[in-house]
C-alpha positions, 0 to 999 in steps of 0.5 A: 825481153828474153824472147826478143834476145833469143830471136835476135840471136837466131835471126843473126845466125840465119842472116849470116848463113844466107848472106849471099841470098840477101845481096841487095837487102839493106837496113833502114836508111840512116836518119838525121842524128838529131831533129831540129829543135825550137832553138835552131829552127829560126836559123837558115836551114835550121828546120830541115829534116833531110841530111843531105841528098836522099837519092841513094838512100831511097835507091837502096830502099827499093828491094825486090820481092818476094818477102817471106813475112808481112807485118801490117800495122794499122792506126785506126783513124790515124790520118795525117792530122792525127800523126801530126798532133801526136808528133807535135805533142810527144816529139816536138814540131821538129821531132820525129817518131822513131817508128812511124816516121822511119819507113823510107817509102811513103805514099797515100791511098784512097779509102772510099766505100761503096753503097749496096747499089754499087755507087761510091760512098766517099765517107767510109768506116772501119769495117768497109776499109778493113775489108778493102785491104783484107780482101781486095774488094770494096764493100758497104759500110758496116760489112766485113769481108763480103762484097756488095752481094754479101758473098764472102771474100777470102782474106789475107789471113785466110789465104796466108794460112791456106798457103802454109804460112803462120798467121797472127791478129793483134789489136787493142780493141775487142778482137771482134771489132772491125779491123781485126774482125775483117781478117777472120769473119764474113758477115753483113753487120760488124756488130754481130760479135757473139751468138747473142747479137748474131741471133738478134741482128744477123739471124740468117747468118747465125749457126742455127740458121746454117750460116757462118755464125758470129765473128767470135765463132768464125774466129775460132773456126779460122784458127789463127796461130796467134790472137791477142786483144780485148773482147773477153766479155763476148767469149762468155756467151754460149753457142746457141746451136751446132756442136758446142751448143750450150757451151761458152765460147771460152769452153769451146776454145779450150775443147778445140785445143786453144791455149787461153791466157788473160794476163802478162805472166801467162802470155810470157810463159807461152813458148809455142803457138801453132795449128795444134795449140793456137794462142787466144789471149784476151786481156780485157772485157772490152777495149784496152784502156788508153795509155794517157788521159787528159782534160775533156774538150771545152765547148766554145760555141762563140770561138772566144779563145779567152775561154780556153783553159790554160794548156796542160799536159797529158798524164798516165792512165792509172787503169792502163793494162799491166806491164807486158801488155802494151801494143809493142809487147804484144807485137813482139810476142806475136812475132816471136811465136810466128817466126818460122821457116815458112813465113807468116802474116801478122796484122797489128792494130792500134785501135783507139786513135779512132775511138778517142778521136770520136770522143774528142779526147786528145790525150787518149788519141795521142797516147794510142798513136805513141803506142802504135809507134812503139809497135812499129819500132818492134816490127822494123827491128825484126824486119831490118835484122831478117831482111826478108820481111815487108812492113807496112804502116797505114790507117783505115780512114781519116778522122776529125782532129785538127791543129788550129791557131785559135778556138773554133766554134765547137770543141777545143783542147788546149795542150802543153807539148813536150817542147813547152809550147801550147797547141790547140786541138779542135774537133768540129764534125759533131756537136758537144756530146756527139761522136766526131765523124770520120772524114773522107781524105786519103791517108798515109801508107808507108813501107819497108822491105821487099815489095815496099815500092808498091806503096809509093804514089797514090794507090787505093786501099784495095791495092794493099791486099795485092801488094801483100799477097803478091809479095808473099807469092800466095796462091789466091785460089783457095779452092785449088789448094784443097782440090787435090785432097784425098781420103784414105780408108780401109778396103774391107772391115768386119760388120760393126767394126770401128775404123779410121778414115783420114782426109789429107790435103785440105789446105784451104779448109778449116773444118770438114764435115762427115756424112751420117753421124760423123759430125765435124772436125777441125782441119789441122795442117790440111788433115782430119780423121774420123772414127767410123762404125760399120753397119751390122749387116754386110754390104758397102758403106760409103763415107763422105767428107765435105770441106766446110770452106771450099766445098770439096767432097771426098768419098770412099767406099768400104766393103763390110764383110764377115770375111774381112781381117780382124784388124783393117789395114792402117790408114795414112798417118795423120795429125790427131784433130782437136776435140771432135764435134758431134760423134766423130772423135779424133784419131789416135794417130801421132804422125803428120802429113806435110801439106805445102811444098814439094813434099806432098806428092812424095808423102801421098805416094808413100801413103799409097804404097803403104796401103797397097802393101797392107792389102788395102786400096783407096777408093776415092771420088772427089768433085768440087762444088761451088766454094764459099770464098771467092775473088769475083 
């Protein structure tokens, strides 16, 4: 791919220029030149996987943080059994996945959930588990990124965004589904994808009730730089209340500056995705079609193996999405668009390992595991080239499928593997026609790059939140990231005049709400501007802006006087916000204010000097209210 080649060239140049800073960073440890095959496993040592002593390889794999980027790849429902089933089928018993099996540092983590009363629930599901690594807080099955008291918990994606990193969310499921949804939404029921379902089933959390809204509406508010997946059907629903009431979510996305794509050609044409023009790519109405299809599982109540059909191979799914939309392709494109000097956080999910395991569809589940492996290879190629990226591969929970030697009472699938051997895959946690259940076993976690040593041994799912956030060096106190925000306004204006106020430094707020009839604006790079109309009578006009996420309040008093200059002193230069909600429209300013690093104090100092020179001053009163996102 052209964009991957260009990225390799940029990465190689960057690596050469900073080689001194990368001393100690190593590439992936060398793997054996060839895996064991059925022809030699009977020989002494013929089935071994290690190529001599591995101590030095493991020693070289231990790289201190910090990391500049984190790529987290999730195989939904990908327990050890699911990995083994897929490896046996696609690579052979002595084979090796080039991605999943290549990460040098491995461990296991526990995945239990909690009940509403705080007691342990040993059998978790995708919403509670995704919330665990997204927020570092255990929650109840079915909930997304809220705690047992339903208080929202800040997610890795939100925290990374507030710290100035670019962010991405990729899935082969509906993008509102549990794993991708946990990074961008806070809601009591994982099924409240859009306004219709939310009004019916999550009514107290709907926009019309003053809540955060559906998962899709929250996604549009959080504004990740890159969002790729399925779930287009929900975006055809219309908002019930709020600034975009009556408009579909697709229309709302366009109004707010999103780039929308729905096919491979359009995706390939995208060259930039950022706060001004985030990318929303939805390529199917629901979940992606699977890669492979195969025979239905055979129900054998009496476990008579003679009733098994002859073993068969899986075949390509004719309904699979067009070339260029595989999980590996989407991962590669996301990395290319997110690659930048400040770093990024990217979550990638292979969703239908779980969904096909529920359906006792062995070929579907195997093909999705192979898909994820190819995406892992893309991530590892980037990480090995850059030397500053933590890659983690894991699952959300364990699942049902098992390799057995003979038929079990229940569902069985007889497959012919890559090496020509028969393999029986059994499903026994639900009767035929039912949905196979998750299991409560610990699952594998593997890492490569700075900070990967933290996955070794036995950890908990919530540890992954802290491993990622700490390795990136993120400030997890979102309220503090908006606490130094300022509001610039002219000192004096004429009665009835229209003037601009600009809020800056709202790093942890995605929207800001204005007093009176000003409406709401999206915050871009910490900045948002409102057009304000002065009253017809002289006096003092108070303008108040409130950060929608942290609750920080900014206030400016503007004198309305007939003696005011015709043109009020200019406000600080600010990036124009996206199309406004309500009556507050975007400013026409074209500059931007950096909101990360040491440039902020100097930028704010320059703003103050400019205002003083223009005969204006800032009247700022700010105070913090209880913030919506916490880590209690």
